PDB file with SEQRES, HELIX, SHEET and CRYST1 records, atoms N, CA, C and O in Angstrom:
SEQRES   1 A   82  MET LEU ASN ASP THR ALA ARG LYS LEU LEU ARG ILE LEU          
SEQRES   2 A   82  ASP ALA HIS ALA TYR VAL PRO SER ILE ALA GLU LEU ALA          
SEQRES   3 A   82  ARG LYS ALA GLY ARG ARG ASP TRP GLN ILE LYS LYS ALA          
SEQRES   4 A   82  LEU GLN GLU LEU ALA ASP LYS ASP HIS ILE ASP TYR ASP          
SEQRES   5 A   82  PRO SER ARG HIS ASP ASP LEU LYS VAL LEU LEU ALA TRP          
SEQRES   6 A   82  GLU ARG ALA PRO ASP SER LEU GLN PRO ALA MET LYS TRP          
SEQRES   7 A   82  TRP GLU TYR ASP                                              
HELIX    1 AA1 ASP A    4  ALA A   15  1                                  12    
HELIX    2 AA2 ILE A   22  ALA A   29  1                                   8    
HELIX    3 AA3 ASP A   33  ASP A   45  1                                  13    
HELIX    4 AA4 PRO A   53  ASP A   58  5                                   6    
HELIX    5 AA5 TRP A   78  GLU A   80  5                                   3    
SHEET    1 AA1 2 ILE A  49  ASP A  50  0                                        
SHEET    2 AA1 2 LYS A  60  VAL A  61 -1                                        
CRYST1    1.000    1.000    1.000  90.00  90.00  90.00 P 1           1          
ATOM      1  N   MET A   1       3.269  -8.868   8.024  1.00  0.00           N  
ATOM      2  CA  MET A   1       3.171  -7.774   7.083  1.00  0.00           C  
ATOM      3  C   MET A   1       1.906  -7.925   6.248  1.00  0.00           C  
ATOM      4  O   MET A   1       1.450  -9.033   5.965  1.00  0.00           O  
ATOM      5  N   LEU A   2       1.370  -6.815   5.876  1.00  0.00           N  
ATOM      6  CA  LEU A   2       0.154  -6.806   5.071  1.00  0.00           C  
ATOM      7  C   LEU A   2       0.483  -6.997   3.596  1.00  0.00           C  
ATOM      8  O   LEU A   2       1.540  -6.575   3.126  1.00  0.00           O  
ATOM      9  N   ASN A   3      -0.437  -7.640   2.868  1.00  0.00           N  
ATOM     10  CA  ASN A   3      -0.227  -7.735   1.425  1.00  0.00           C  
ATOM     11  C   ASN A   3      -0.593  -6.395   0.785  1.00  0.00           C  
ATOM     12  O   ASN A   3      -1.114  -5.504   1.456  1.00  0.00           O  
ATOM     13  N   ASP A   4      -0.321  -6.258  -0.494  1.00  0.00           N  
ATOM     14  CA  ASP A   4      -0.505  -4.975  -1.183  1.00  0.00           C  
ATOM     15  C   ASP A   4      -1.953  -4.483  -1.153  1.00  0.00           C  
ATOM     16  O   ASP A   4      -2.207  -3.297  -0.946  1.00  0.00           O  
ATOM     17  N   THR A   5      -2.890  -5.394  -1.358  1.00  0.00           N  
ATOM     18  CA  THR A   5      -4.299  -4.996  -1.375  1.00  0.00           C  
ATOM     19  C   THR A   5      -4.741  -4.496  -0.005  1.00  0.00           C  
ATOM     20  O   THR A   5      -5.412  -3.469   0.095  1.00  0.00           O  
ATOM     21  N   ALA A   6      -4.371  -5.210   1.045  1.00  0.00           N  
ATOM     22  CA  ALA A   6      -4.748  -4.799   2.398  1.00  0.00           C  
ATOM     23  C   ALA A   6      -4.114  -3.460   2.759  1.00  0.00           C  
ATOM     24  O   ALA A   6      -4.762  -2.609   3.369  1.00  0.00           O  
ATOM     25  N   ARG A   7      -2.866  -3.274   2.390  1.00  0.00           N  
ATOM     26  CA  ARG A   7      -2.170  -2.012   2.680  1.00  0.00           C  
ATOM     27  C   ARG A   7      -2.843  -0.847   1.948  1.00  0.00           C  
ATOM     28  O   ARG A   7      -3.022   0.233   2.510  1.00  0.00           O  
ATOM     29  N   LYS A   8      -3.211  -1.083   0.691  1.00  0.00           N  
ATOM     30  CA  LYS A   8      -3.874  -0.040  -0.099  1.00  0.00           C  
ATOM     31  C   LYS A   8      -5.250   0.289   0.489  1.00  0.00           C  
ATOM     32  O   LYS A   8      -5.620   1.459   0.583  1.00  0.00           O  
ATOM     33  N   LEU A   9      -6.004  -0.738   0.885  1.00  0.00           N  
ATOM     34  CA  LEU A   9      -7.318  -0.507   1.481  1.00  0.00           C  
ATOM     35  C   LEU A   9      -7.215   0.268   2.785  1.00  0.00           C  
ATOM     36  O   LEU A   9      -8.043   1.137   3.060  1.00  0.00           O  
ATOM     37  N   LEU A  10      -6.214  -0.038   3.579  1.00  0.00           N  
ATOM     38  CA  LEU A  10      -6.032   0.670   4.843  1.00  0.00           C  
ATOM     39  C   LEU A  10      -5.814   2.161   4.602  1.00  0.00           C  
ATOM     40  O   LEU A  10      -6.353   2.998   5.326  1.00  0.00           O  
ATOM     41  N   ARG A  11      -5.035   2.484   3.597  1.00  0.00           N  
ATOM     42  CA  ARG A  11      -4.812   3.898   3.256  1.00  0.00           C  
ATOM     43  C   ARG A  11      -6.089   4.559   2.743  1.00  0.00           C  
ATOM     44  O   ARG A  11      -6.391   5.696   3.105  1.00  0.00           O  
ATOM     45  N   ILE A  12      -6.836   3.849   1.904  1.00  0.00           N  
ATOM     46  CA  ILE A  12      -8.088   4.396   1.368  1.00  0.00           C  
ATOM     47  C   ILE A  12      -9.093   4.620   2.493  1.00  0.00           C  
ATOM     48  O   ILE A  12      -9.720   5.677   2.564  1.00  0.00           O  
ATOM     49  N   LEU A  13      -9.249   3.631   3.370  1.00  0.00           N  
ATOM     50  CA  LEU A  13     -10.208   3.748   4.468  1.00  0.00           C  
ATOM     51  C   LEU A  13      -9.842   4.886   5.410  1.00  0.00           C  
ATOM     52  O   LEU A  13     -10.721   5.604   5.887  1.00  0.00           O  
ATOM     53  N   ASP A  14      -8.564   5.054   5.680  1.00  0.00           N  
ATOM     54  CA  ASP A  14      -8.124   6.111   6.591  1.00  0.00           C  
ATOM     55  C   ASP A  14      -8.352   7.497   5.994  1.00  0.00           C  
ATOM     56  O   ASP A  14      -8.560   8.465   6.726  1.00  0.00           O  
ATOM     57  N   ALA A  15      -8.315   7.593   4.679  1.00  0.00           N  
ATOM     58  CA  ALA A  15      -8.458   8.894   4.018  1.00  0.00           C  
ATOM     59  C   ALA A  15      -9.914   9.349   3.903  1.00  0.00           C  
ATOM     60  O   ALA A  15     -10.171  10.506   3.571  1.00  0.00           O  
ATOM     61  N   HIS A  16     -10.864   8.459   4.172  1.00  0.00           N  
ATOM     62  CA  HIS A  16     -12.277   8.801   4.023  1.00  0.00           C  
ATOM     63  C   HIS A  16     -12.934   9.055   5.376  1.00  0.00           C  
ATOM     64  O   HIS A  16     -12.614   8.406   6.372  1.00  0.00           O  
ATOM     65  N   ALA A  17     -13.852  10.008   5.391  1.00  0.00           N  
ATOM     66  CA  ALA A  17     -14.623  10.290   6.600  1.00  0.00           C  
ATOM     67  C   ALA A  17     -15.829   9.348   6.703  1.00  0.00           C  
ATOM     68  O   ALA A  17     -16.464   9.263   7.754  1.00  0.00           O  
ATOM     69  N   TYR A  18     -16.140   8.650   5.621  1.00  0.00           N  
ATOM     70  CA  TYR A  18     -17.245   7.693   5.601  1.00  0.00           C  
ATOM     71  C   TYR A  18     -16.696   6.345   5.153  1.00  0.00           C  
ATOM     72  O   TYR A  18     -15.565   6.256   4.675  1.00  0.00           O  
ATOM     73  N   VAL A  19     -17.495   5.304   5.308  1.00  0.00           N  
ATOM     74  CA  VAL A  19     -17.070   3.964   4.892  1.00  0.00           C  
ATOM     75  C   VAL A  19     -17.505   3.738   3.449  1.00  0.00           C  
ATOM     76  O   VAL A  19     -18.701   3.640   3.177  1.00  0.00           O  
ATOM     77  N   PRO A  20     -16.547   3.653   2.512  1.00  0.00           N  
ATOM     78  CA  PRO A  20     -16.905   3.393   1.112  1.00  0.00           C  
ATOM     79  C   PRO A  20     -17.488   1.987   0.946  1.00  0.00           C  
ATOM     80  O   PRO A  20     -17.150   1.075   1.701  1.00  0.00           O  
ATOM     81  N   SER A  21     -18.351   1.822  -0.030  1.00  0.00           N  
ATOM     82  CA  SER A  21     -18.932   0.507  -0.310  1.00  0.00           C  
ATOM     83  C   SER A  21     -17.851  -0.417  -0.874  1.00  0.00           C  
ATOM     84  O   SER A  21     -16.771   0.030  -1.260  1.00  0.00           O  
ATOM     85  N   ILE A  22     -18.163  -1.707  -0.913  1.00  0.00           N  
ATOM     86  CA  ILE A  22     -17.229  -2.685  -1.478  1.00  0.00           C  
ATOM     87  C   ILE A  22     -16.936  -2.337  -2.934  1.00  0.00           C  
ATOM     88  O   ILE A  22     -15.789  -2.409  -3.374  1.00  0.00           O  
ATOM     89  N   ALA A  23     -17.975  -1.961  -3.681  1.00  0.00           N  
ATOM     90  CA  ALA A  23     -17.791  -1.602  -5.096  1.00  0.00           C  
ATOM     91  C   ALA A  23     -16.891  -0.378  -5.239  1.00  0.00           C  
ATOM     92  O   ALA A  23     -16.039  -0.337  -6.127  1.00  0.00           O  
ATOM     93  N   GLU A  24     -17.074   0.615  -4.376  1.00  0.00           N  
ATOM     94  CA  GLU A  24     -16.244   1.815  -4.436  1.00  0.00           C  
ATOM     95  C   GLU A  24     -14.803   1.501  -4.043  1.00  0.00           C  
ATOM     96  O   GLU A  24     -13.866   2.013  -4.655  1.00  0.00           O  
ATOM     97  N   LEU A  25     -14.623   0.660  -3.024  1.00  0.00           N  
ATOM     98  CA  LEU A  25     -13.268   0.256  -2.636  1.00  0.00           C  
ATOM     99  C   LEU A  25     -12.589  -0.503  -3.771  1.00  0.00           C  
ATOM    100  O   LEU A  25     -11.406  -0.298  -4.041  1.00  0.00           O  
ATOM    101  N   ALA A  26     -13.343  -1.381  -4.434  1.00  0.00           N  
ATOM    102  CA  ALA A  26     -12.787  -2.146  -5.556  1.00  0.00           C  
ATOM    103  C   ALA A  26     -12.357  -1.216  -6.685  1.00  0.00           C  
ATOM    104  O   ALA A  26     -11.301  -1.409  -7.287  1.00  0.00           O  
ATOM    105  N   ARG A  27     -13.173  -0.213  -6.967  1.00  0.00           N  
ATOM    106  CA  ARG A  27     -12.841   0.737  -8.034  1.00  0.00           C  
ATOM    107  C   ARG A  27     -11.611   1.564  -7.667  1.00  0.00           C  
ATOM    108  O   ARG A  27     -10.716   1.742  -8.493  1.00  0.00           O  
ATOM    109  N   LYS A  28     -11.560   2.066  -6.445  1.00  0.00           N  
ATOM    110  CA  LYS A  28     -10.440   2.919  -6.035  1.00  0.00           C  
ATOM    111  C   LYS A  28      -9.138   2.145  -5.891  1.00  0.00           C  
ATOM    112  O   LYS A  28      -8.060   2.680  -6.148  1.00  0.00           O  
ATOM    113  N   ALA A  29      -9.239   0.878  -5.477  1.00  0.00           N  
ATOM    114  CA  ALA A  29      -8.041   0.063  -5.289  1.00  0.00           C  
ATOM    115  C   ALA A  29      -7.627  -0.662  -6.564  1.00  0.00           C  
ATOM    116  O   ALA A  29      -6.507  -1.166  -6.654  1.00  0.00           O  
ATOM    117  N   GLY A  30      -8.516  -0.717  -7.545  1.00  0.00           N  
ATOM    118  CA  GLY A  30      -8.206  -1.436  -8.774  1.00  0.00           C  
ATOM    119  C   GLY A  30      -8.180  -2.936  -8.571  1.00  0.00           C  
ATOM    120  O   GLY A  30      -7.399  -3.642  -9.208  1.00  0.00           O  
ATOM    121  N   ARG A  31      -9.034  -3.423  -7.683  1.00  0.00           N  
ATOM    122  CA  ARG A  31      -9.100  -4.848  -7.372  1.00  0.00           C  
ATOM    123  C   ARG A  31     -10.528  -5.355  -7.571  1.00  0.00           C  
ATOM    124  O   ARG A  31     -11.446  -4.564  -7.789  1.00  0.00           O  
ATOM    125  N   ARG A  32     -10.710  -6.662  -7.494  1.00  0.00           N  
ATOM    126  CA  ARG A  32     -12.034  -7.277  -7.619  1.00  0.00           C  
ATOM    127  C   ARG A  32     -12.699  -7.341  -6.237  1.00  0.00           C  
ATOM    128  O   ARG A  32     -12.034  -7.228  -5.207  1.00  0.00           O  
ATOM    129  N   ASP A  33     -14.023  -7.523  -6.241  1.00  0.00           N  
ATOM    130  CA  ASP A  33     -14.776  -7.550  -4.981  1.00  0.00           C  
ATOM    131  C   ASP A  33     -14.265  -8.617  -4.022  1.00  0.00           C  
ATOM    132  O   ASP A  33     -14.129  -8.357  -2.827  1.00  0.00           O  
ATOM    133  N   TRP A  34     -13.981  -9.816  -4.531  1.00  0.00           N  
ATOM    134  CA  TRP A  34     -13.524 -10.890  -3.654  1.00  0.00           C  
ATOM    135  C   TRP A  34     -12.162 -10.564  -3.046  1.00  0.00           C  
ATOM    136  O   TRP A  34     -11.879 -10.974  -1.920  1.00  0.00           O  
ATOM    137  N   GLN A  35     -11.312  -9.833  -3.773  1.00  0.00           N  
ATOM    138  CA  GLN A  35     -10.019  -9.433  -3.220  1.00  0.00           C  
ATOM    139  C   GLN A  35     -10.206  -8.407  -2.105  1.00  0.00           C  
ATOM    140  O   GLN A  35      -9.484  -8.426  -1.108  1.00  0.00           O  
ATOM    141  N   ILE A  36     -11.175  -7.514  -2.278  1.00  0.00           N  
ATOM    142  CA  ILE A  36     -11.473  -6.504  -1.258  1.00  0.00           C  
ATOM    143  C   ILE A  36     -11.972  -7.185   0.011  1.00  0.00           C  
ATOM    144  O   ILE A  36     -11.519  -6.859   1.108  1.00  0.00           O  
ATOM    145  N   LYS A  37     -12.897  -8.124  -0.129  1.00  0.00           N  
ATOM    146  CA  LYS A  37     -13.442  -8.828   1.037  1.00  0.00           C  
ATOM    147  C   LYS A  37     -12.358  -9.614   1.763  1.00  0.00           C  
ATOM    148  O   LYS A  37     -12.329  -9.641   2.993  1.00  0.00           O  
ATOM    149  N   LYS A  38     -11.476 -10.247   1.013  1.00  0.00           N  
ATOM    150  CA  LYS A  38     -10.378 -11.004   1.617  1.00  0.00           C  
ATOM    151  C   LYS A  38      -9.413 -10.064   2.350  1.00  0.00           C  
ATOM    152  O   LYS A  38      -8.951 -10.383   3.446  1.00  0.00           O  
ATOM    153  N   ALA A  39      -9.113  -8.920   1.754  1.00  0.00           N  
ATOM    154  CA  ALA A  39      -8.206  -7.956   2.380  1.00  0.00           C  
ATOM    155  C   ALA A  39      -8.833  -7.337   3.625  1.00  0.00           C  
ATOM    156  O   ALA A  39      -8.138  -7.107   4.614  1.00  0.00           O  
ATOM    157  N   LEU A  40     -10.143  -7.063   3.590  1.00  0.00           N  
ATOM    158  CA  LEU A  40     -10.820  -6.536   4.777  1.00  0.00           C  
ATOM    159  C   LEU A  40     -10.760  -7.538   5.920  1.00  0.00           C  
ATOM    160  O   LEU A  40     -10.563  -7.161   7.075  1.00  0.00           O  
ATOM    161  N   GLN A  41     -10.931  -8.818   5.595  1.00  0.00           N  
ATOM    162  CA  GLN A  41     -10.842  -9.846   6.635  1.00  0.00           C  
ATOM    163  C   GLN A  41      -9.422  -9.929   7.189  1.00  0.00           C  
ATOM    164  O   GLN A  41      -9.237 -10.117   8.391  1.00  0.00           O  
ATOM    165  N   GLU A  42      -8.421  -9.792   6.324  1.00  0.00           N  
ATOM    166  CA  GLU A  42      -7.026  -9.794   6.781  1.00  0.00           C  
ATOM    167  C   GLU A  42      -6.762  -8.616   7.717  1.00  0.00           C  
ATOM    168  O   GLU A  42      -6.109  -8.777   8.748  1.00  0.00           O  
ATOM    169  N   LEU A  43      -7.265  -7.442   7.364  1.00  0.00           N  
ATOM    170  CA  LEU A  43      -7.093  -6.264   8.217  1.00  0.00           C  
ATOM    171  C   LEU A  43      -7.787  -6.458   9.564  1.00  0.00           C  
ATOM    172  O   LEU A  43      -7.269  -6.036  10.598  1.00  0.00           O  
ATOM    173  N   ALA A  44      -8.949  -7.092   9.552  1.00  0.00           N  
ATOM    174  CA  ALA A  44      -9.664  -7.360  10.804  1.00  0.00           C  
ATOM    175  C   ALA A  44      -8.910  -8.385  11.647  1.00  0.00           C  
ATOM    176  O   ALA A  44      -8.817  -8.238  12.865  1.00  0.00           O  
ATOM    177  N   ASP A  45      -8.374  -9.421  11.007  1.00  0.00           N  
ATOM    178  CA  ASP A  45      -7.622 -10.451  11.731  1.00  0.00           C  
ATOM    179  C   ASP A  45      -6.367  -9.893  12.384  1.00  0.00           C  
ATOM    180  O   ASP A  45      -5.946 -10.366  13.439  1.00  0.00           O  
ATOM    181  N   LYS A  46      -5.774  -8.892  11.757  1.00  0.00           N  
ATOM    182  CA  LYS A  46      -4.542  -8.293  12.286  1.00  0.00           C  
ATOM    183  C   LYS A  46      -4.816  -7.033  13.107  1.00  0.00           C  
ATOM    184  O   LYS A  46      -3.900  -6.264  13.399  1.00  0.00           O  
ATOM    185  N   ASP A  47      -6.085  -6.827  13.479  1.00  0.00           N  
ATOM    186  CA  ASP A  47      -6.511  -5.728  14.360  1.00  0.00           C  
ATOM    187  C   ASP A  47      -6.197  -4.339  13.828  1.00  0.00           C  
ATOM    188  O   ASP A  47      -5.896  -3.432  14.605  1.00  0.00           O  
ATOM    189  N   HIS A  48      -6.263  -4.163  12.528  1.00  0.00           N  
ATOM    190  CA  HIS A  48      -6.135  -2.827  11.946  1.00  0.00           C  
ATOM    191  C   HIS A  48      -7.501  -2.158  11.824  1.00  0.00           C  
ATOM    192  O   HIS A  48      -7.611  -0.933  11.874  1.00  0.00           O  
ATOM    193  N   ILE A  49      -8.541  -2.978  11.663  1.00  0.00           N  
ATOM    194  CA  ILE A  49      -9.903  -2.449  11.565  1.00  0.00           C  
ATOM    195  C   ILE A  49     -10.837  -3.301  12.414  1.00  0.00           C  
ATOM    196  O   ILE A  49     -10.548  -4.462  12.705  1.00  0.00           O  
ATOM    197  N   ASP A  50     -11.956  -2.710  12.805  1.00  0.00           N  
ATOM    198  CA  ASP A  50     -13.043  -3.437  13.450  1.00  0.00           C  
ATOM    199  C   ASP A  50     -14.088  -3.648  12.364  1.00  0.00           C  
ATOM    200  O   ASP A  50     -14.697  -2.688  11.891  1.00  0.00           O  
ATOM    201  N   TYR A  51     -14.299  -4.904  11.966  1.00  0.00           N  
ATOM    202  CA  TYR A  51     -15.115  -5.181  10.783  1.00  0.00           C  
ATOM    203  C   TYR A  51     -15.951  -6.427  10.974  1.00  0.00           C  
ATOM    204  O   TYR A  51     -15.452  -7.475  11.383  1.00  0.00           O  
ATOM    205  N   ASP A  52     -17.229  -6.295  10.672  1.00  0.00           N  
ATOM    206  CA  ASP A  52     -18.154  -7.418  10.625  1.00  0.00           C  
ATOM    207  C   ASP A  52     -18.758  -7.417   9.218  1.00  0.00           C  
ATOM    208  O   ASP A  52     -19.443  -6.462   8.851  1.00  0.00           O  
ATOM    209  N   PRO A  53     -18.521  -8.458   8.429  1.00  0.00           N  
ATOM    210  CA  PRO A  53     -19.005  -8.466   7.038  1.00  0.00           C  
ATOM    211  C   PRO A  53     -20.512  -8.242   6.899  1.00  0.00           C  
ATOM    212  O   PRO A  53     -20.964  -7.717   5.881  1.00  0.00           O  
ATOM    213  N   SER A  54     -21.285  -8.629   7.897  1.00  0.00           N  
ATOM    214  CA  SER A  54     -22.736  -8.441   7.802  1.00  0.00           C  
ATOM    215  C   SER A  54     -23.149  -6.987   8.054  1.00  0.00           C  
ATOM    216  O   SER A  54     -24.260  -6.587   7.706  1.00  0.00           O  
ATOM    217  N   ARG A  55     -22.250  -6.198   8.659  1.00  0.00           N  
ATOM    218  CA  ARG A  55     -22.539  -4.780   8.929  1.00  0.00           C  
ATOM    219  C   ARG A  55     -21.383  -3.937   8.403  1.00  0.00           C  
ATOM    220  O   ARG A  55     -20.608  -3.377   9.178  1.00  0.00           O  
ATOM    221  N   HIS A  56     -21.275  -3.854   7.099  1.00  0.00           N  
ATOM    222  CA  HIS A  56     -20.145  -3.160   6.465  1.00  0.00           C  
ATOM    223  C   HIS A  56     -20.077  -1.682   6.852  1.00  0.00           C  
ATOM    224  O   HIS A  56     -18.985  -1.124   6.954  1.00  0.00           O  
ATOM    225  N   ASP A  57     -21.223  -1.045   7.067  1.00  0.00           N  
ATOM    226  CA  ASP A  57     -21.248   0.385   7.390  1.00  0.00           C  
ATOM    227  C   ASP A  57     -20.659   0.700   8.764  1.00  0.00           C  
ATOM    228  O   ASP A  57     -20.334   1.854   9.043  1.00  0.00           O  
ATOM    229  N   ASP A  58     -20.518  -0.304   9.621  1.00  0.00           N  
ATOM    230  CA  ASP A  58     -19.974  -0.090  10.966  1.00  0.00           C  
ATOM    231  C   ASP A  58     -18.465  -0.284  11.032  1.00  0.00           C  
ATOM    232  O   ASP A  58     -17.904  -0.364  12.125  1.00  0.00           O  
ATOM    233  N   LEU A  59     -17.811  -0.360   9.907  1.00  0.00           N  
ATOM    234  CA  LEU A  59     -16.358  -0.554   9.866  1.00  0.00           C  
ATOM    235  C   LEU A  59     -15.651   0.626  10.540  1.00  0.00           C  
ATOM    236  O   LEU A  59     -16.006   1.783  10.314  1.00  0.00           O  
ATOM    237  N   LYS A  60     -14.651   0.322  11.368  1.00  0.00           N  
ATOM    238  CA  LYS A  60     -13.871   1.367  12.040  1.00  0.00           C  
ATOM    239  C   LYS A  60     -12.389   1.070  11.873  1.00  0.00           C  
ATOM    240  O   LYS A  60     -11.958  -0.070  12.048  1.00  0.00           O  
ATOM    241  N   VAL A  61     -11.616   2.079  11.539  1.00  0.00           N  
ATOM    242  CA  VAL A  61     -10.164   1.930  11.441  1.00  0.00           C  
ATOM    243  C   VAL A  61      -9.592   2.072  12.843  1.00  0.00           C  
ATOM    244  O   VAL A  61      -9.797   3.093  13.500  1.00  0.00           O  
ATOM    245  N   LEU A  62      -8.875   1.052  13.303  1.00  0.00           N  
ATOM    246  CA  LEU A  62      -8.274   1.074  14.634  1.00  0.00           C  
ATOM    247  C   LEU A  62      -6.825   1.526  14.590  1.00  0.00           C  
ATOM    248  O   LEU A  62      -6.375   2.281  15.452  1.00  0.00           O  
ATOM    249  N   LEU A  63      -6.102   1.067  13.592  1.00  0.00           N  
ATOM    250  CA  LEU A  63      -4.692   1.406  13.444  1.00  0.00           C  
ATOM    251  C   LEU A  63      -4.436   1.660  11.967  1.00  0.00           C  
ATOM    252  O   LEU A  63      -4.532   0.744  11.151  1.00  0.00           O  
ATOM    253  N   ALA A  64      -4.112   2.896  11.624  1.00  0.00           N  
ATOM    254  CA  ALA A  64      -4.048   3.303  10.217  1.00  0.00           C  
ATOM    255  C   ALA A  64      -2.676   3.130   9.592  1.00  0.00           C  
ATOM    256  O   ALA A  64      -2.453   3.598   8.476  1.00  0.00           O  
ATOM    257  N   TRP A  65      -1.765   2.484  10.267  1.00  0.00           N  
ATOM    258  CA  TRP A  65      -0.451   2.244   9.679  1.00  0.00           C  
ATOM    259  C   TRP A  65      -0.045   0.811   9.975  1.00  0.00           C  
ATOM    260  O   TRP A  65      -0.593   0.161  10.866  1.00  0.00           O  
ATOM    261  N   GLU A  66       0.903   0.343   9.228  1.00  0.00           N  
ATOM    262  CA  GLU A  66       1.345  -1.036   9.361  1.00  0.00           C  
ATOM    263  C   GLU A  66       2.349  -1.154  10.495  1.00  0.00           C  
ATOM    264  O   GLU A  66       3.248  -0.326  10.637  1.00  0.00           O  
ATOM    265  N   ARG A  67       2.183  -2.185  11.290  1.00  0.00           N  
ATOM    266  CA  ARG A  67       3.125  -2.442  12.381  1.00  0.00           C  
ATOM    267  C   ARG A  67       4.428  -2.983  11.809  1.00  0.00           C  
ATOM    268  O   ARG A  67       4.433  -3.676  10.792  1.00  0.00           O  
ATOM    269  N   ALA A  68       5.528  -2.659  12.470  1.00  0.00           N  
ATOM    270  CA  ALA A  68       6.821  -3.214  12.065  1.00  0.00           C  
ATOM    271  C   ALA A  68       6.856  -4.689  12.458  1.00  0.00           C  
ATOM    272  O   ALA A  68       6.357  -5.050  13.524  1.00  0.00           O  
ATOM    273  N   PRO A  69       7.425  -5.534  11.632  1.00  0.00           N  
ATOM    274  CA  PRO A  69       7.525  -6.953  11.982  1.00  0.00           C  
ATOM    275  C   PRO A  69       8.336  -7.141  13.261  1.00  0.00           C  
ATOM    276  O   PRO A  69       9.299  -6.415  13.510  1.00  0.00           O  
ATOM    277  N   ASP A  70       7.935  -8.126  14.069  1.00  0.00           N  
ATOM    278  CA  ASP A  70       8.632  -8.391  15.326  1.00  0.00           C  
ATOM    279  C   ASP A  70      10.057  -8.870  15.103  1.00  0.00           C  
ATOM    280  O   ASP A  70      10.905  -8.734  15.985  1.00  0.00           O  
ATOM    281  N   SER A  71      10.324  -9.427  13.934  1.00  0.00           N  
ATOM    282  CA  SER A  71      11.648  -9.993  13.683  1.00  0.00           C  
ATOM    283  C   SER A  71      12.705  -8.921  13.427  1.00  0.00           C  
ATOM    284  O   SER A  71      13.901  -9.207  13.484  1.00  0.00           O  
ATOM    285  N   LEU A  72      12.276  -7.695  13.146  1.00  0.00           N  
ATOM    286  CA  LEU A  72      13.246  -6.632  12.905  1.00  0.00           C  
ATOM    287  C   LEU A  72      13.849  -6.161  14.219  1.00  0.00           C  
ATOM    288  O   LEU A  72      13.134  -5.891  15.184  1.00  0.00           O  
ATOM    289  N   GLN A  73      15.139  -6.069  14.242  1.00  0.00           N  
ATOM    290  CA  GLN A  73      15.832  -5.575  15.420  1.00  0.00           C  
ATOM    291  C   GLN A  73      16.717  -4.428  14.988  1.00  0.00           C  
ATOM    292  O   GLN A  73      17.150  -4.376  13.836  1.00  0.00           O  
ATOM    293  N   PRO A  74      16.992  -3.506  15.896  1.00  0.00           N  
ATOM    294  CA  PRO A  74      17.862  -2.397  15.517  1.00  0.00           C  
ATOM    295  C   PRO A  74      19.246  -2.904  15.127  1.00  0.00           C  
ATOM    296  O   PRO A  74      19.738  -3.898  15.661  1.00  0.00           O  
ATOM    297  N   ALA A  75      19.849  -2.208  14.201  1.00  0.00           N  
ATOM    298  CA  ALA A  75      21.189  -2.590  13.753  1.00  0.00           C  
ATOM    299  C   ALA A  75      22.186  -2.413  14.892  1.00  0.00           C  
ATOM    300  O   ALA A  75      22.081  -1.482  15.691  1.00  0.00           O  
ATOM    301  N   MET A  76      23.143  -3.313  14.951  1.00  0.00           N  
ATOM    302  CA  MET A  76      24.185  -3.193  15.981  1.00  0.00           C  
ATOM    303  C   MET A  76      25.165  -2.101  15.582  1.00  0.00           C  
ATOM    304  O   MET A  76      25.436  -1.886  14.400  1.00  0.00           O  
ATOM    305  N   LYS A  77      25.673  -1.440  16.556  1.00  0.00           N  
ATOM    306  CA  LYS A  77      26.681  -0.406  16.321  1.00  0.00           C  
ATOM    307  C   LYS A  77      28.030  -1.081  16.077  1.00  0.00           C  
ATOM    308  O   LYS A  77      28.268  -2.188  16.561  1.00  0.00           O  
ATOM    309  N   TRP A  78      28.890  -0.436  15.350  1.00  0.00           N  
ATOM    310  CA  TRP A  78      30.181  -1.028  15.025  1.00  0.00           C  
ATOM    311  C   TRP A  78      30.989  -1.305  16.283  1.00  0.00           C  
ATOM    312  O   TRP A  78      31.796  -2.234  16.298  1.00  0.00           O  
ATOM    313  N   TRP A  79      30.792  -0.520  17.344  1.00  0.00           N  
ATOM    314  CA  TRP A  79      31.592  -0.711  18.557  1.00  0.00           C  
ATOM    315  C   TRP A  79      31.073  -1.863  19.418  1.00  0.00           C  
ATOM    316  O   TRP A  79      31.705  -2.218  20.413  1.00  0.00           O  
ATOM    317  N   GLU A  80      29.932  -2.453  19.050  1.00  0.00           N  
ATOM    318  CA  GLU A  80      29.395  -3.581  19.799  1.00  0.00           C  
ATOM    319  C   GLU A  80      29.926  -4.922  19.298  1.00  0.00           C  
ATOM    320  O   GLU A  80      29.731  -5.944  19.956  1.00  0.00           O  
ATOM    321  N   TYR A  81      30.586  -4.934  18.159  1.00  0.00           N  
ATOM    322  CA  TYR A  81      31.134  -6.181  17.622  1.00  0.00           C  
ATOM    323  C   TYR A  81      32.409  -6.556  18.362  1.00  0.00           C  
ATOM    324  O   TYR A  81      33.197  -5.687  18.734  1.00  0.00           O  
ATOM    325  N   ASP A  82      32.607  -7.841  18.571  1.00  0.00           N  
ATOM    326  CA  ASP A  82      33.849  -8.314  19.213  1.00  0.00           C  
ATOM    327  C   ASP A  82      34.866  -8.711  18.189  1.00  0.00           C  
ATOM    328  O   ASP A  82      35.967  -9.132  18.544  1.00  0.00           O  
TER     329      ASP A  82                                                      
END                                                                             
């Protein structure tokens, strides 16, 4: 699961037609620059965005929503219990 900053950044990035600067992302998310950079790296590690810190303008959103955790399973129906 994504932390709050990463989740917020993913929504902000998906809503823009251009890539906002780190300063603009920090202002819109209400976070500090280092938190934005850490969250961008988390999003890249989890394959939500294609991101290279040296080329911030080339950022691409790959998946704009959070994946469900693998540990979640559908609830059992009452008739399946023994």
